N, CA, C and O atoms as CSV, one atom per row, in Angstrom:
chain,resi,resn,atom,element,x,y,z
A,1,MET,N,N,-4.479,-4.435,-9.565
A,1,MET,CA,C,-4.454,-5.936,-9.609
A,1,MET,C,C,-4.461,-6.603,-10.428
A,1,MET,O,O,-5.332,-6.016,-11.069
A,2,THR,N,N,-4.229,-7.356,-10.980
A,2,THR,CA,C,-5.210,-8.203,-11.716
A,2,THR,C,C,-5.312,-9.530,-11.382
A,2,THR,O,O,-4.417,-10.122,-10.780
A,3,CYS,N,N,-6.736,-10.230,-11.865
A,3,CYS,CA,C,-6.871,-11.618,-11.602
A,3,CYS,C,C,-6.138,-12.564,-11.615
A,3,CYS,O,O,-6.410,-13.448,-10.803
A,4,ARG,N,N,-5.160,-12.731,-12.347
A,4,ARG,CA,C,-3.817,-13.391,-11.954
A,4,ARG,C,C,-3.102,-13.463,-11.089
A,4,ARG,O,O,-2.805,-14.504,-10.503
A,5,ASP,N,N,-2.422,-11.614,-10.691
A,5,ASP,CA,C,-2.157,-11.111,-9.364
A,5,ASP,C,C,-2.855,-11.605,-8.126
A,5,ASP,O,O,-2.403,-12.443,-7.345
A,6,ALA,N,N,-4.215,-10.874,-8.028
A,6,ALA,CA,C,-4.635,-12.243,-6.850
A,6,ALA,C,C,-5.095,-13.252,-6.776
A,6,ALA,O,O,-5.981,-13.592,-5.992
A,7,ILE,N,N,-4.463,-14.022,-7.741
A,7,ILE,CA,C,-4.729,-15.750,-7.678
A,7,ILE,C,C,-3.046,-15.940,-6.827
A,7,ILE,O,O,-2.695,-16.477,-5.775
A,8,ASP,N,N,-2.829,-15.715,-7.158
A,8,ASP,CA,C,-1.030,-15.310,-7.004
A,8,ASP,C,C,-1.261,-15.149,-5.638
A,8,ASP,O,O,-0.538,-15.978,-5.085
A,9,VAL,N,N,-1.934,-14.472,-4.738
A,9,VAL,CA,C,-1.299,-14.392,-3.317
A,9,VAL,C,C,-2.268,-14.518,-2.440
A,9,VAL,O,O,-2.194,-14.096,-1.286
A,10,ILE,N,N,-3.775,-15.430,-3.196
A,10,ILE,CA,C,-4.953,-15.423,-1.911
A,10,ILE,C,C,-4.498,-16.398,-0.561
A,10,ILE,O,O,-5.039,-16.456,0.544
A,11,ALA,N,N,-3.330,-17.118,-1.067
A,11,ALA,CA,C,-3.263,-17.923,0.315
A,11,ALA,C,C,-2.344,-17.105,1.005
A,11,ALA,O,O,-2.313,-17.353,2.211
A,12,ASP,N,N,-1.680,-16.319,0.674
A,12,ASP,CA,C,-0.758,-15.294,1.697
A,12,ASP,C,C,-1.309,-14.866,2.463
A,12,ASP,O,O,-1.039,-14.660,3.646
A,13,PHE,N,N,-2.634,-14.571,1.548
A,13,PHE,CA,C,-3.487,-12.925,1.854
A,13,PHE,C,C,-3.789,-13.456,3.548
A,13,PHE,O,O,-3.512,-12.959,4.640
A,14,LEU,N,N,-4.726,-15.124,2.978
A,14,LEU,CA,C,-5.296,-16.435,4.055
A,14,LEU,C,C,-4.361,-16.259,5.125
A,14,LEU,O,O,-4.874,-16.158,6.239
A,15,ASP,N,N,-3.390,-16.212,5.073
A,15,ASP,CA,C,-2.700,-17.151,6.164
A,15,ASP,C,C,-1.920,-15.966,6.792
A,15,ASP,O,O,-0.917,-15.898,7.503
A,16,GLN,N,N,-2.681,-15.154,6.310
A,16,GLN,CA,C,-2.350,-13.425,7.200
A,16,GLN,C,C,-1.016,-13.264,7.079
A,16,GLN,O,O,-0.489,-12.889,8.127
A,17,VAL,N,N,-0.163,-13.443,6.009
A,17,VAL,CA,C,1.498,-12.943,6.446
A,17,VAL,C,C,1.373,-11.713,4.639
A,17,VAL,O,O,2.538,-11.474,4.322
A,18,LEU,N,N,0.788,-11.311,4.033
A,18,LEU,CA,C,0.212,-11.003,2.973
A,18,LEU,C,C,0.907,-9.391,3.377
A,18,LEU,O,O,0.577,-8.959,4.482
A,19,ALA,N,N,1.886,-8.470,2.485
A,19,ALA,CA,C,1.861,-7.130,2.695
A,19,ALA,C,C,0.870,-6.437,3.156
A,19,ALA,O,O,0.022,-6.644,2.287
A,20,ARG,N,N,0.276,-5.595,4.107
A,20,ARG,CA,C,-0.691,-5.429,4.113
A,20,ARG,C,C,-1.191,-3.809,3.102
A,20,ARG,O,O,-2.156,-3.069,3.295
A,21,ASP,N,N,-0.220,-3.728,2.167
A,21,ASP,CA,C,-0.986,-3.087,1.090
A,21,ASP,C,C,-1.295,-3.129,0.111
A,21,ASP,O,O,-1.882,-2.300,-0.585
A,22,VAL,N,N,-0.590,-5.086,-0.282
A,22,VAL,CA,C,-1.081,-5.447,-1.234
A,22,VAL,C,C,-2.320,-6.090,-0.323
A,22,VAL,O,O,-3.275,-6.367,-1.050
A,23,GLY,N,N,-2.472,-6.295,0.612
A,23,GLY,CA,C,-3.889,-7.259,1.196
A,23,GLY,C,C,-4.765,-5.992,1.253
A,23,GLY,O,O,-5.978,-6.202,1.254
A,24,ASP,N,N,-4.493,-5.147,1.284
A,24,ASP,CA,C,-5.683,-4.296,0.725
A,24,ASP,C,C,-6.849,-3.427,-0.945
A,24,ASP,O,O,-7.945,-2.913,-1.164
A,25,GLU,N,N,-5.437,-3.854,-1.718
A,25,GLU,CA,C,-5.348,-4.037,-3.204
A,25,GLU,C,C,-6.006,-5.232,-3.019
A,25,GLU,O,O,-6.953,-5.315,-3.801
A,26,LEU,N,N,-5.861,-6.398,-2.146
A,26,LEU,CA,C,-6.500,-7.634,-3.174
A,26,LEU,C,C,-8.289,-7.620,-2.652
A,26,LEU,O,O,-9.263,-7.957,-3.326
A,27,GLU,N,N,-8.245,-7.058,-1.103
A,27,GLU,CA,C,-9.635,-6.536,-0.657
A,27,GLU,C,C,-10.602,-5.852,-1.248
A,27,GLU,O,O,-11.786,-6.161,-1.115
A,28,ARG,N,N,-10.061,-4.531,-2.190
A,28,ARG,CA,C,-10.306,-3.713,-3.209
A,28,ARG,C,C,-10.325,-4.220,-5.181
A,28,ARG,O,O,-10.754,-3.624,-6.170
A,29,HIS,N,N,-9.636,-5.566,-4.998
A,29,HIS,CA,C,-10.098,-5.945,-6.065
A,29,HIS,C,C,-11.563,-7.251,-6.272
A,29,HIS,O,O,-12.541,-7.388,-7.007
A,30,VAL,N,N,-10.876,-8.024,-5.052
A,30,VAL,CA,C,-12.230,-9.100,-5.143
A,30,VAL,C,C,-13.394,-8.459,-4.433
A,30,VAL,O,O,-14.317,-9.263,-4.298
A,31,ARG,N,N,-13.664,-7.159,-3.893
A,31,ARG,CA,C,-14.974,-6.527,-3.842
A,31,ARG,C,C,-15.544,-6.543,-5.537
A,31,ARG,O,O,-16.687,-6.951,-5.742
A,32,ASP,N,N,-14.625,-6.049,-6.786
A,32,ASP,CA,C,-14.892,-5.308,-7.313
A,32,ASP,C,C,-15.485,-6.691,-8.361
A,32,ASP,O,O,-16.463,-6.523,-9.090
A,33,CYS,N,N,-14.732,-8.043,-8.298
A,33,CYS,CA,C,-14.614,-9.232,-9.439
A,33,CYS,C,C,-15.423,-9.794,-8.930
A,33,CYS,O,O,-15.620,-9.829,-7.715
A,34,ALA,N,N,-15.867,-10.185,-9.541
A,34,ALA,CA,C,-17.088,-11.579,-9.225
A,34,ALA,C,C,-16.425,-12.777,-9.258
A,34,ALA,O,O,-16.292,-13.519,-8.285
A,35,PRO,N,N,-15.993,-12.985,-10.404
A,35,PRO,CA,C,-14.596,-14.610,-10.778
A,35,PRO,C,C,-14.052,-14.185,-9.338
A,35,PRO,O,O,-14.745,-14.559,-8.392
A,36,CYS,N,N,-13.033,-13.535,-9.083
A,36,CYS,CA,C,-11.979,-13.817,-7.976
A,36,CYS,C,C,-11.959,-13.642,-6.738
A,36,CYS,O,O,-11.126,-13.995,-5.904
A,37,ARG,N,N,-13.481,-12.743,-6.576
A,37,ARG,CA,C,-14.481,-12.813,-4.940
A,37,ARG,C,C,-14.785,-14.517,-5.032
A,37,ARG,O,O,-14.644,-15.153,-3.988
A,38,ALA,N,N,-15.170,-15.194,-6.194
A,38,ALA,CA,C,-15.971,-17.144,-5.851
A,38,ALA,C,C,-14.388,-17.801,-5.495
A,38,ALA,O,O,-14.242,-18.599,-4.568
A,39,TYR,N,N,-13.259,-17.355,-6.351
A,39,TYR,CA,C,-12.499,-18.230,-6.523
A,39,TYR,C,C,-11.880,-18.370,-4.580
A,39,TYR,O,O,-11.676,-19.430,-3.989
A,40,LEU,N,N,-11.698,-16.773,-3.924
A,40,LEU,CA,C,-11.610,-16.415,-2.979
A,40,LEU,C,C,-12.323,-17.459,-1.682
A,40,LEU,O,O,-11.613,-18.015,-0.844
A,41,ASN,N,N,-13.892,-17.588,-1.723
A,41,ASN,CA,C,-14.271,-17.715,-1.423
A,41,ASN,C,C,-14.698,-19.537,-0.932
A,41,ASN,O,O,-15.153,-20.094,0.067
A,42,THR,N,N,-14.155,-20.011,-2.519
A,42,THR,CA,C,-14.367,-21.910,-2.289
A,42,THR,C,C,-12.749,-21.672,-2.149
A,42,THR,O,O,-12.119,-22.681,-2.467
A,43,TYR,N,N,-12.548,-21.397,-2.049
A,43,TYR,CA,C,-10.719,-21.207,-1.658
A,43,TYR,C,C,-10.815,-21.660,-0.068
A,43,TYR,O,O,-10.578,-22.745,0.463
A,44,ARG,N,N,-11.211,-20.525,0.422
A,44,ARG,CA,C,-11.616,-20.208,2.107
A,44,ARG,C,C,-12.093,-21.431,2.367
A,44,ARG,O,O,-11.504,-22.059,3.246
A,45,ARG,N,N,-13.234,-22.060,1.702
A,45,ARG,CA,C,-13.870,-22.860,1.976
A,45,ARG,C,C,-13.222,-24.395,2.333
A,45,ARG,O,O,-13.234,-24.978,3.418
A,46,THR,N,N,-12.668,-24.828,1.066
A,46,THR,CA,C,-11.790,-26.023,0.861
A,46,THR,C,C,-10.759,-25.792,1.382
A,46,THR,O,O,-10.288,-26.918,1.547
A,47,ARG,N,N,-9.969,-24.996,1.817
A,47,ARG,CA,C,-9.141,-25.079,3.361
A,47,ARG,C,C,-9.780,-25.286,4.081
A,47,ARG,O,O,-9.391,-26.367,4.523
A,48,ALA,N,N,-10.717,-24.953,4.674
A,48,ALA,CA,C,-11.638,-25.013,6.466
A,48,ALA,C,C,-11.723,-26.359,6.015
A,48,ALA,O,O,-11.039,-27.162,6.649
A,49,LEU,N,N,-12.625,-26.938,4.761
A,49,LEU,CA,C,-12.569,-28.473,4.947
A,49,LEU,C,C,-11.750,-29.009,4.755
A,49,LEU,O,O,-12.010,-30.158,5.113
A,50,VAL,N,N,-10.332,-28.939,4.196
A,50,VAL,CA,C,-9.349,-29.905,4.084
A,50,VAL,C,C,-8.749,-29.941,5.683
A,50,VAL,O,O,-8.446,-31.067,6.076
A,51,SER,N,N,-8.551,-28.826,6.633
A,51,SER,CA,C,-8.200,-28.801,8.136
A,51,SER,C,C,-9.211,-29.527,8.727
A,51,SER,O,O,-8.687,-30.152,9.649
A,52,GLN,N,N,-10.593,-29.808,8.661
A,52,GLN,CA,C,-11.335,-30.494,9.642
A,52,GLN,C,C,-10.581,-31.954,8.926
A,52,GLN,O,O,-10.777,-32.680,9.900
A,53,GLU,N,N,-9.919,-32.803,7.991
A,53,GLU,CA,C,-9.834,-33.821,7.769
A,53,GLU,C,C,-8.630,-34.202,8.070
A,53,GLU,O,O,-8.289,-35.339,8.394
A,54,GLY,N,N,-7.958,-33.250,7.966
A,54,GLY,CA,C,-6.425,-33.196,8.325
A,54,GLY,C,C,-5.760,-32.494,7.221
A,54,GLY,O,O,-6.473,-32.266,6.243
A,55,ARG,N,N,-4.229,-32.007,7.168
A,55,ARG,CA,C,-4.079,-32.400,6.319
A,55,ARG,C,C,-3.450,-32.672,5.354
A,55,ARG,O,O,-2.392,-33.226,5.653
A,56,ALA,N,N,-3.707,-32.454,3.596
A,56,ALA,CA,C,-3.310,-33.297,2.936
A,56,ALA,C,C,-2.650,-32.096,1.884
A,56,ALA,O,O,-3.298,-31.182,1.373
A,57,GLU,N,N,-1.151,-32.364,1.706
A,57,GLU,CA,C,-1.011,-31.416,0.712
A,57,GLU,C,C,-1.097,-31.532,-0.937
A,57,GLU,O,O,-1.206,-32.528,-1.653
A,58,MET,N,N,-1.064,-31.019,-1.054
A,58,MET,CA,C,-1.867,-30.683,-3.250
A,58,MET,C,C,-0.490,-31.074,-3.683
A,58,MET,O,O,0.400,-30.546,-3.017
A,59,PRO,N,N,0.020,-32.134,-4.954
A,59,PRO,CA,C,1.315,-31.934,-5.623
A,59,PRO,C,C,1.275,-30.818,-6.014
A,59,PRO,O,O,0.398,-29.971,-5.841
A,60,GLU,N,N,2.962,-30.716,-6.988
A,60,GLU,CA,C,2.993,-29.133,-7.267
A,60,GLU,C,C,2.130,-29.871,-8.560
A,60,GLU,O,O,1.238,-29.195,-9.072
A,61,GLU,N,N,2.291,-30.722,-8.886
A,61,GLU,CA,C,1.592,-30.458,-10.110
A,61,GLU,C,C,0.105,-30.021,-10.597
A,61,GLU,O,O,-0.387,-29.289,-11.456
A,62,MET,N,N,-0.367,-30.960,-9.472
A,62,MET,CA,C,-1.812,-30.628,-9.241
A,62,MET,C,C,-1.774,-29.267,-9.160
A,62,MET,O,O,-2.694,-28.839,-9.858
A,63,LYS,N,N,-1.162,-28.370,-8.652
A,63,LYS,CA,C,-1.697,-27.214,-8.342
A,63,LYS,C,C,-1.504,-26.658,-9.037
A,63,LYS,O,O,-2.040,-25.560,-8.892
A,64,ALA,N,N,-0.642,-26.805,-10.366
A,64,ALA,CA,C,-0.184,-26.001,-11.921
A,64,ALA,C,C,-0.987,-25.652,-12.567
A,64,ALA,O,O,-1.269,-24.604,-13.148
A,65,GLN,N,N,-1.731,-27.403,-12.370
A,65,GLN,CA,C,-3.085,-27.486,-13.616
A,65,GLN,C,C,-4.198,-26.959,-12.725
A,65,GLN,O,O,-4.958,-26.304,-13.438
A,66,LEU,N,N,-4.572,-26.972,-11.576
A,66,LEU,CA,C,-5.592,-26.081,-11.163
A,66,LEU,C,C,-5.373,-24.697,-11.851
A,66,LEU,O,O,-5.967,-24.388,-12.885
A,67,ARG,N,N,-4.111,-23.544,-10.947
A,67,ARG,CA,C,-4.122,-22.334,-11.814
A,67,ARG,C,C,-4.153,-21.748,-13.295
A,67,ARG,O,O,-4.633,-20.724,-13.780
A,68,ARG,N,N,-3.362,-22.944,-13.866
A,68,ARG,CA,C,-4.055,-22.876,-15.158
A,68,ARG,C,C,-5.307,-22.995,-15.560
A,68,ARG,O,O,-5.884,-22.240,-16.342
A,69,PHE,N,N,-5.698,-23.848,-15.084
A,69,PHE,CA,C,-7.312,-23.718,-15.395
A,69,PHE,C,C,-8.196,-22.841,-15.140
A,69,PHE,O,O,-9.126,-22.420,-15.827
A,70,LEU,N,N,-7.831,-22.574,-14.048
A,70,LEU,CA,C,-8.496,-21.368,-13.364
A,70,LEU,C,C,-8.416,-19.880,-13.867
A,70,LEU,O,O,-9.377,-19.111,-13.904
A,71,LEU,N,N,-6.725,-19.496,-14.369
A,71,LEU,CA,C,-6.085,-18.365,-15.175
A,71,LEU,C,C,-7.155,-18.523,-16.819
A,71,LEU,O,O,-7.522,-17.510,-17.414
A,72,ASP,N,N,-7.422,-19.616,-17.199
A,72,ASP,CA,C,-7.704,-19.703,-18.378
A,72,ASP,C,C,-9.293,-19.339,-18.044
A,72,ASP,O,O,-9.879,-18.488,-18.714
A,73,ARG,N,N,-9.825,-19.919,-17.155
A,73,ARG,CA,C,-11.036,-19.429,-17.252
A,73,ARG,C,C,-11.573,-18.835,-16.839
A,73,ARG,O,O,-12.629,-19.295,-16.404
A,74,LEU,N,N,-11.235,-17.006,-16.591
A,74,LEU,CA,C,-10.721,-15.481,-16.265
A,74,LEU,C,C,-10.215,-15.461,-17.547
A,74,LEU,O,O,-10.780,-14.633,-18.262
A,75,GLY,N,N,-9.709,-15.826,-17.852
A,75,GLY,CA,C,-9.437,-15.331,-19.645
A,75,GLY,C,C,-7.767,-14.505,-18.812
A,75,GLY,O,O,-7.544,-13.408,-19.325
A,76,ALA,N,N,-7.055,-14.777,-18.062
A,76,ALA,CA,C,-6.451,-13.660,-17.108
A,76,ALA,C,C,-5.082,-14.448,-18.684
A,76,ALA,O,O,-5.360,-15.513,-19.236
A,77,PRO,N,N,-3.815,-13.655,-19.059
A,77,PRO,CA,C,-2.553,-14.242,-19.138
A,77,PRO,C,C,-1.644,-14.635,-19.029
A,77,PRO,O,O,-0.763,-13.865,-18.646
A,78,PRO,N,N,-1.228,-16.308,-19.340
A,78,PRO,CA,C,-0.143,-16.399,-18.368
A,78,PRO,C,C,0.743,-15.710,-17.971
A,78,PRO,O,O,0.818,-14.484,-17.888
A,79,ALA,N,N,1.614,-16.687,-17.651
A,79,ALA,CA,C,2.689,-15.489,-16.972
A,79,ALA,C,C,3.851,-15.892,-17.254
A,79,ALA,O,O,4.834,-15.241,-16.900
């Protein structure tokens, strides 16, 4: 699994709707990849904070910009 693959499936992983084999692969990747582990932990905390304050949907353009930024920082190739 690449960092890009991990970023693409983290939300499904946290929602527990990811296929078991993909979830296992993500867990192995995150165990060995500090940037993705940090991303997962930050994503998890952000979701927890948002759930405390009520659900606010992030605009699609902001999601796309955040994803591009993170992939750039991780040095992952664009989709």
